[in-house]
C-alpha positions in Angstrom: 65.3 46.7 54.8 68.1 48.9 53.4 68.4 49.0 49.6 70.7 50.6 47.1 69.3 52.7 44.3 72.6 53.3 42.5 73.6 50.8 39.8 77.1 49.4 40.6 78.1 49.9 36.9 77.6 53.6 37.3 80.3 53.9 40.0 83.2 56.2 39.0 85.9 53.7 39.8 84.1 50.9 38.0 83.6 53.0 34.9 87.2 54.1 35.0 88.5 50.5 35.2 86.3 49.5 32.2 87.8 52.4 30.2 91.4 51.4 31.2 90.7 47.8 30.3 89.3 48.7 26.9 92.2 51.2 26.2 94.7 48.4 26.8 92.8 45.8 24.8 92.0 43.7 27.9 89.0 41.5 28.3 86.0 43.2 30.0 83.5 40.4 29.8 84.5 38.8 33.1 84.0 42.0 35.1 80.9 42.9 33.2 79.3 39.5 33.9 80.3 39.8 37.6 78.5 43.1 37.9 75.5 41.6 36.1 75.2 38.8 38.6 75.3 41.2 41.5 72.5 43.3 39.9 70.4 40.1 39.4 70.8 39.1 43.0 69.7 42.6 44.1 66.6 42.3 41.9 65.8 38.9 43.3 66.3 40.1 46.9 63.9 43.0 46.2 61.3 40.5 44.9 61.9 38.3 48.0 61.3 41.3 50.2 58.0 41.9 48.5 57.0 38.3 49.2 57.7 38.9 52.9 55.2 41.8 52.8 52.6 39.6 51.1 53.1 36.9 53.8 52.5 39.4 56.6 49.3 40.7 54.9 48.0 37.2 54.4 48.6 36.2 58.0 46.8 39.2 59.3 43.8 38.9 56.9 43.2 35.2 56.6 40.3 34.5 59.0 40.6 30.7 58.9 43.9 30.8 60.8 43.3 33.5 63.4 42.5 31.0 66.2 44.7 28.2 65.1 48.3 27.4 66.1 49.3 27.6 62.4 49.2 31.3 62.7 52.0 31.4 65.2 54.0 29.0 63.0 53.6 31.2 60.0 54.5 34.4 61.9 57.6 32.8 63.3 58.6 31.6 59.8 57.9 35.0 58.3 60.2 36.6 60.9 63.0 34.1 60.3 62.8 34.6 56.5 62.8 38.4 56.9 66.0 38.2 59.0 67.7 36.0 56.4 66.7 38.2 53.5 68.0 41.2 55.5 71.2 39.3 55.9 71.4 38.5 52.2 70.9 42.2 51.5 73.7 43.0 53.8 76.1 40.6 52.1 75.2 42.1 48.7 76.0 45.6 50.1 79.3 44.2 51.3 80.0 42.7 47.8 79.1 46.1 46.2 81.6 47.9 48.4 84.3 45.2 47.8 83.9 45.5 44.1 84.2 49.3 44.2 87.3 49.0 46.4 88.8 46.4 44.1 88.3 48.6 41.1 89.9 51.5 42.9 92.9 49.3 44.0 93.4 48.0 40.4 93.6 51.5 39.1 96.0 52.6 41.7 98.2 49.5 41.1 98.1 50.1 37.3 99.4 53.6 37.8 102.1 52.6 40.2 103.2 49.2 38.7 102.1 49.3 35.1 99.3 47.7 33.1 100.5 44.2 33.7 98.4 44.2 36.9 95.3 44.2 34.6 96.1 40.6 33.9 95.6 39.7 37.6 92.1 41.2 38.2 91.2 38.1 40.3 93.8 39.0 42.9 91.8 42.2 43.7 88.2 40.8 44.0 87.8 39.2 47.4 84.0 38.5 47.3 83.9 34.7 47.3 83.2 34.5 51.1 80.2 36.9 50.8 78.8 34.9 47.9 79.2 31.6 49.8 77.4 33.2 52.8 74.5 34.2 50.5 74.4 30.6 49.2 74.2 29.3 52.8 71.5 31.7 53.9 69.4 31.0 50.8 69.6 27.2 51.3 68.6 27.6 55.0 65.7 29.9 54.1 64.5 27.6 51.3 64.4 24.7 53.8 62.2 26.9 56.1 59.9 27.5 53.2 59.5 23.8 52.5 58.9 23.1 56.2 56.2 25.8 56.4 54.5 24.5 53.3 54.4 21.0 54.8 52.8 22.4 58.0 50.3 24.5 56.0 49.3 21.4 54.0 48.8 19.5 57.2 46.8 22.3 58.7 44.6 22.4 55.5 44.1 18.6 55.7 43.0 18.9 59.4 40.8 21.9 58.5 39.0 19.9 55.8 38.7 16.9 58.1 37.2 19.1 60.9 34.8 20.6 58.4 33.8 17.1 57.1 33.2 16.0 60.7 30.9 18.9 61.4 29.0 18.4 58.1 28.6 14.7 58.8 27.2 15.4 62.3 24.6 17.7 60.6 23.9 15.1 57.9 23.4 12.3 60.4 21.1 14.6 62.5 18.8 15.1 59.5 18.9 11.4 58.5 21.4 11.6 55.6 24.4 9.3 55.0 27.8 10.7 56.1 30.5 11.5 53.6 33.4 9.0 53.7 36.4 11.2 53.0 37.3 14.9 53.2 38.1 16.9 50.1 41.6 17.2 49.0 43.5 20.4 49.9 42.2 23.1 47.6 42.0 26.8 47.4 42.9 27.4 51.1 46.1 25.5 51.0 47.1 26.9 47.6 46.5 30.4 48.9 48.5 29.9 52.0 51.4 28.1 50.3 51.7 30.5 47.4 53.8 33.2 49.1 56.2 30.6 50.5 56.6 29.0 47.1 57.2 32.3 45.4 59.7 33.3 48.1 61.5 30.0 47.7 61.7 30.6 43.9 63.3 34.0 44.6 65.8 32.5 47.0 66.7 29.7 44.6 67.4 32.3 41.9 69.6 34.3 44.3 71.5 31.1 45.2 72.0 30.1 41.6 73.2 33.6 40.7 75.6 33.6 43.6 77.0 30.3 42.2 77.5 32.0 38.8 79.3 34.9 40.5 81.7 32.4 42.2 82.2 30.6 38.8 83.0 34.0 37.2 85.6 34.7 39.9 87.1 31.3 39.1 87.1 32.2 35.4 89.0 35.4 36.2 91.7 33.3 37.8 91.7 30.9 34.9 91.9 33.8 32.4 94.9 35.3 34.2 96.6 31.9 34.3 95.9 31.4 30.6 97.5 34.7 29.8 100.6 33.8 31.7 100.7 30.4 30.2 100.3 31.8 26.7 103.2 34.1 27.2 105.3 31.3 28.6 104.4 29.1 25.6 105.3 31.9 23.2 108.6 32.3 24.9 109.2 28.6 24.9 108.3 28.5 21.2 110.9 31.2 20.4 113.5 29.2 22.3 112.5 26.0 20.6 112.7 27.8 17.2 116.2 29.0 18.0 117.3 25.5 19.1 115.8 24.0 15.9 117.6 26.6 13.8 121.0 25.8 15.5 120.5 22.1 15.1 119.7 22.4 11.4 122.6 24.8 10.9 124.9 22.4 12.7 123.8 19.4 10.7 124.3 21.3 7.4 127.7 22.4 8.5 128.7 18.9 9.3 127.6 17.7 5.9 129.6 20.5 4.2 132.6 19.7 6.4 132.5 16.0 5.5 132.1 16.7 1.8 134.9 19.2 1.8 137.2 16.9 3.8 136.7 14.1 1.2 137.5 16.4 -1.7 140.4 18.3 -0.1 141.8 16.4 2.8 144.9 18.4 2.6 143.1 21.8 2.6 142.1 22.3 6.3 141.3 25.9 5.6 138.2 24.9 3.6 136.6 23.1 6.5 133.9 25.0 8.3 134.6 25.4 11.9 131.1 25.1 13.3 131.7 25.7 17.0 133.3 29.1 16.7 130.6 30.2 14.3 127.9 29.3 16.8 129.7 31.3 19.5 130.1 34.3 17.1 126.5 34.4 15.9 124.5 34.9 19.1 120.8 34.1 18.6 118.5 36.7 20.1 115.5 35.0 21.9 
């Protein structure tokens, strides 16, 4: 299983984009959170890979299952889980490459078109599909884990029932009363199920983190929209202020005109001509 030892945050393009965002007073929390979620998924995948190794060791070492069909079931499940974890790792590597490429493209666009592109980061990060594929693979793998745990518990029950039957045969042979019911699934079942449950827990964590990454992508879109809306609202506010100013000025002018007309009806030169004044005094928006 291929792994990556280099932290995504240490990439040159990623670091440079963070610097540009900070220099231009842009929010870096969205990008930082996205990188954090990728790192978390990589850590969980590493743990899941470790659980696969534990399963293989258990299958080869547990003597109770060596001659039972449950061994083949566990081996097949282990192989399927290993393939899916490898697939999840491949999707994460794809996400890493996409993020680096996105950072590179943002920097290029900022140099060519100006820093306004920094308000549209979501346009550059095309990783949703890979995150959704991770979610799908995790859900399928968790279903396999549940199915295997069910088969193991059934095997353990049969194992105890067989053991009880043999013990009862011996007890009857020596004149003792047979036991009525087998023991509940105990140490054997717990031991066999433990790796699958631990693996499922890792997969569940990966799936939830992939969901958070998708949500963070959505928030990047929302943030960009908020920035544009805020600018539009400010512009609309300026226009509204200008219109209000003109309306107030017009009302006051009409009052003055009316008062002046009453006092000096024969002195037209004292009347304020409002319309020409508005045309002469252009309001800068």
